[in-house]
MARBA-537679 format. One record per residue (C-alpha): residue in three letters; x, z, y. Coordinates in steps of 0.1 Angstrom, whole numbers, padded with zeros to 4 digits. Each point is the difference from the previous one (the first is absolute). Example, Ala and Ser with C-alpha at 12.3 -4.5 7.8 and 13.67 -1.06 7.14 Angstrom:
% MARBA-537679
 resn     x     z     y
  ALA  0123  0078 -0045
  SER  0014 -0007  0034
% end
This chain:
% MARBA-537679
 resn     x     z     y
  UNK -0172 -0358  0021
  UNK -0005  0035  0014
  UNK  0019  0010  0031
  UNK  0015  0035  0003
  UNK -0020  0010  0023
  UNK -0029 -0005 -0024
  UNK  0017  0016 -0025
  UNK  0008  0029  0021
  UNK -0037  0005  0009
  UNK -0010 -0003 -0035
  UNK  0022  0027 -0013
  UNK -0009  0021  0030
  UNK -0034 -0002 -0014
  UNK  0011  0006 -0034
  UNK  0016  0034  0012
  UNK -0026  0012  0020
  UNK -0023 -0003 -0029
  UNK  0024  0018 -0018
  UNK -0002  0032  0024
  UNK  0038 -0012  0011
  UNK  0006  0019  0036
  UNK  0011 -0024  0025
  UNK -0010 -0032 -0022
  UNK  0013 -0027  0026
  UNK  0035  0013  0007
  UNK  0002  0007 -0041
  UNK -0007 -0032 -0008
  UNK  0026 -0014  0024
  UNK  0029  0020 -0013
  UNK -0009 -0005 -0037
  UNK -0003 -0041  0006
  UNK  0032  0003  0023
  UNK  0021  0017 -0029
  UNK -0012 -0026 -0026
  UNK  0007 -0031  0022
  UNK  0034  0020  0007
  UNK -0006  0001  0039
  UNK -0003  0026  0027
  UNK -0034  0010  0010
  UNK  0002 -0014  0035
  UNK  0008 -0030 -0011
  UNK -0031 -0008 -0017
  UNK -0017 -0001  0038
  UNK  0025 -0034  0004
  UNK -0014 -0016 -0034
  UNK -0038  0006  0005
  UNK -0007 -0037 -0009
  UNK  0025 -0005 -0026
  UNK -0019 -0012 -0035
  UNK  0012  0021 -0027
  UNK  0009 -0020 -0031
  UNK -0018  0013 -0032
  UNK  0034  0012 -0015
  UNK -0002  0023  0033
  UNK -0037  0011 -0008
  UNK  0011  0010 -0033
  UNK  0025  0019  0010
  UNK -0020  0019  0025
  UNK -0030  0008 -0023
  UNK  0015  0027 -0022
  UNK  0018  0020  0031
  UNK -0034  0001  0014
  UNK -0023  0012 -0025
  UNK  0028  0024 -0008
  UNK -0002  0014  0034
  UNK -0041  0000 -0005
  UNK  0005  0021 -0025
  UNK  0020  0027  0021
  UNK  0034 -0009 -0011
  UNK  0023  0010  0028
  UNK  0018 -0028  0017
  UNK  0034  0013 -0006
  UNK -0006 -0002 -0037
  UNK -0012 -0037  0005
  UNK  0028 -0012  0019
  UNK  0024  0023 -0024
  UNK  0021  0012  0029
  UNK  0000  0016  0029
  UNK  0025  0003  0031
  UNK  0013  0034  0003
  UNK  0029  0016  0021
  UNK  0017 -0038  0001
  UNK -0004 -0003 -0036
  UNK -0025 -0022 -0021
  UNK -0013  0025 -0025
  UNK -0013 -0011 -0033
  UNK -0033  0018 -0011
  UNK -0025 -0004 -0028
  UNK -0030  0022 -0008
  UNK  0028  0021 -0019
  UNK  0010  0016  0033
  UNK -0014  0011  0033
  UNK -0002 -0021  0029
  UNK  0031  0012  0026
  UNK -0017  0010  0033
  UNK  0011  0002  0037
  UNK  0001  0037 -0002
  UNK  0025 -0003 -0027
  UNK  0021 -0023  0024
  UNK  0002  0026  0027
  UNK  0008  0025 -0028
  UNK  0030 -0022 -0006
  UNK  0009 -0005  0036
  UNK  0000  0040  0003
  UNK  0022  0003 -0029
  UNK  0025 -0028  0015
  UNK  0002  0018  0035
  UNK  0013  0030 -0021
  UNK  0025 -0019 -0024
  UNK  0015 -0023  0026
  UNK  0018  0033  0012
  UNK  0016  0012 -0028
  UNK  0027 -0012 -0023
  UNK -0013 -0011 -0030
  UNK  0029 -0008 -0023
  UNK -0007  0012 -0032
  UNK -0034  0014  0007
  UNK -0029 -0006 -0025
  UNK -0037 -0003  0012
  UNK -0028  0000 -0023
  UNK -0031 -0018  0007
  UNK -0024  0018 -0029
  UNK -0041 -0014 -0006
  UNK  0017 -0034  0013
  UNK -0023 -0020 -0012
  UNK  0010 -0037  0019
  UNK  0032  0018  0005
  UNK -0010 -0009  0038
  UNK  0015  0031  0014
  UNK  0034 -0002 -0021
  UNK  0006 -0036  0006
  UNK -0006  0001  0036
  UNK  0024  0029  0004
  UNK  0028 -0016 -0022
  UNK -0003 -0032  0021
  UNK  0007  0022  0030
  UNK  0025  0018 -0008
  UNK  0018 -0019 -0035
  UNK  0027  0029 -0002
  UNK -0025  0023 -0010
  UNK -0007  0007 -0040
  UNK -0035 -0007 -0005
  UNK -0022  0010 -0027
  UNK -0035 -0010 -0008
  UNK -0022  0020 -0023
  UNK -0041  0001 -0013
  UNK -0017  0009 -0030
  UNK -0015 -0036 -0001
  UNK  0020 -0027 -0021
  UNK -0022 -0025  0012
  UNK  0004  0012  0036
  UNK  0039 -0003 -0005
  UNK  0002 -0033 -0013
  UNK -0015 -0009  0030
  UNK  0023  0020  0022
  UNK  0031 -0017 -0021
  UNK -0012 -0032  0015
  UNK  0000  0014  0038
  UNK  0036  0002  0006
  UNK  0035  0002 -0016
  UNK  0029  0028  0003
  UNK -0020  0033 -0008
  UNK -0008  0017 -0034
  UNK -0034  0005 -0019
  UNK -0009  0031 -0020
  UNK -0033  0002 -0020
  UNK -0018  0033 -0001
  UNK -0021  0031  0013
  UNK  0013  0010  0031
  UNK  0034  0020 -0009
  UNK  0000 -0008 -0034
  UNK  0026 -0028  0002
  UNK  0021  0019  0023
  UNK  0011  0028 -0021
  UNK  0031  0016  0010
  UNK  0002 -0023  0029
  UNK -0001  0004  0039
  UNK -0003 -0019  0031
  UNK  0006  0003  0036
  UNK -0031 -0017  0009
  UNK -0035  0002 -0012
  UNK -0027 -0023  0009
  UNK -0039  0000 -0017
  UNK -0032 -0015  0007
  UNK -0019  0017 -0028
  UNK -0037 -0005 -0010
  UNK -0020  0021  0025
  UNK -0036 -0011  0001
  UNK -0021  0029 -0012
  UNK -0027 -0011 -0026
  UNK -0028  0009  0026
  UNK  0021 -0025  0023
  UNK  0000 -0026 -0027
  UNK -0032 -0002 -0003
  UNK -0007 -0015  0037
  UNK  0026 -0024  0002
  UNK -0008 -0039  0004
  UNK -0003 -0022 -0031
  UNK  0035 -0016  0008
  UNK  0017  0031  0000
  UNK -0013  0014 -0032
  UNK  0010 -0037 -0016
  UNK  0036  0019  0004
  UNK  0015  0021 -0028
  UNK -0017  0034  0002
  UNK  0029  0020 -0016
  UNK  0020 -0014  0033
  UNK -0028  0014  0020
  UNK -0019  0034 -0012
  UNK  0023  0031  0001
  UNK -0013  0022  0030
  UNK  0027  0026  0002
  UNK  0012  0005 -0033
  UNK  0033 -0026  0001
  UNK  0008  0022  0033
  UNK -0002  0030 -0021
  UNK  0022 -0015 -0029
  UNK  0026 -0010  0020
  UNK  0003  0030  0022
  UNK  0006  0020 -0034
  UNK  0030 -0020 -0012
  UNK  0014 -0018  0034
  UNK  0027  0028  0007
  UNK  0013 -0008 -0037
  UNK  0006 -0037  0010
  UNK  0013 -0002  0036
  UNK  0034  0007  0013
  UNK  0003  0025  0029
  UNK -0004 -0016  0031
  UNK -0025 -0024 -0014
  UNK -0030 -0015  0014
  UNK -0034 -0008 -0013
  UNK -0026 -0023  0010
  UNK -0041 -0003 -0008
  UNK -0028 -0019  0008
  UNK -0030  0021  0004
  UNK -0042 -0006  0000
  UNK -0016  0008  0031
  UNK -0003  0035  0011
  UNK  0023  0010 -0032
  UNK  0031  0010  0020
  UNK -0005  0039  0005
  UNK -0011  0005 -0036
  UNK  0032 -0018 -0010
  UNK  0021  0020  0027
  UNK -0014  0030 -0021
  UNK  0011 -0011 -0034
  UNK  0031 -0006  0012
  UNK  0002  0037  0014
  UNK -0010 -0009  0036
  UNK  0036 -0018  0004
  UNK  0000 -0039  0009
  UNK -0014 -0019  0030
  UNK -0034 -0020 -0002
  UNK -0002 -0032  0018
  UNK -0027 -0022  0013
  UNK -0007 -0039 -0002
  UNK -0009 -0027  0022
  UNK -0037  0013 -0002
  UNK  0007  0035  0009
  UNK -0006  0013 -0034
  UNK  0023  0024 -0019
  UNK  0018 -0026 -0022
  UNK  0039  0011 -0009
  UNK  0018  0032 -0013
  UNK  0039  0002  0009
  UNK  0020  0028 -0019
  UNK  0035  0012  0007
  UNK  0019  0018 -0028
  UNK  0023  0029  0011
% end
């Protein structure tokens, strides 16, 4: 029987040959998840022999990682803002930057009376933003929307107590208004997309590529769908802050992520 350490080393070599960055760490993460362990726990069991069943269960995820499938898709979920968010190849994998956005929104909402207030999470993907905010503020009415029915099918599995709408931006909200608006739209340019890693290009392109188009479309309609004294929050591509501010006629506030890149845009409605 082969030991856990032997399998880790073999998997590391396999992933290195496949061009995977940090092959040892990636091997450990995939193996730990497949065995239902924490990565750090592997170090306490290096000499443990693996059963045939365990070896069979490890083979597929290692091959998938070697094909540059993201570890989040292999695991089927990620941790996001105290939630376990199910992810498939039909949705983007939630990023740490989006967790920062949720925390920034929460800092504002906790100072407000939310009774009877409505929040829309547009281009919701996995629903990570809307579900996280609903958990933090149960009294808030939260509606998640996306053009992709497949994405909404994933979002429906990630929480309860919210409403879902399918359609292109404001199309499913005819005649409706909200008090708070959140959107993490497709903002990667075509030029940027061509430079992305194979792991990122596995994610749905329609949820990635859009440049400034979605901000322009939202800016043209948002005032018709948000109540006075409402607020809107957006995630941005790095370096898009001033362009997005211009799209909203110079109003709003641009903020940075932890790396110092412009990443968020906040807008208060008169």
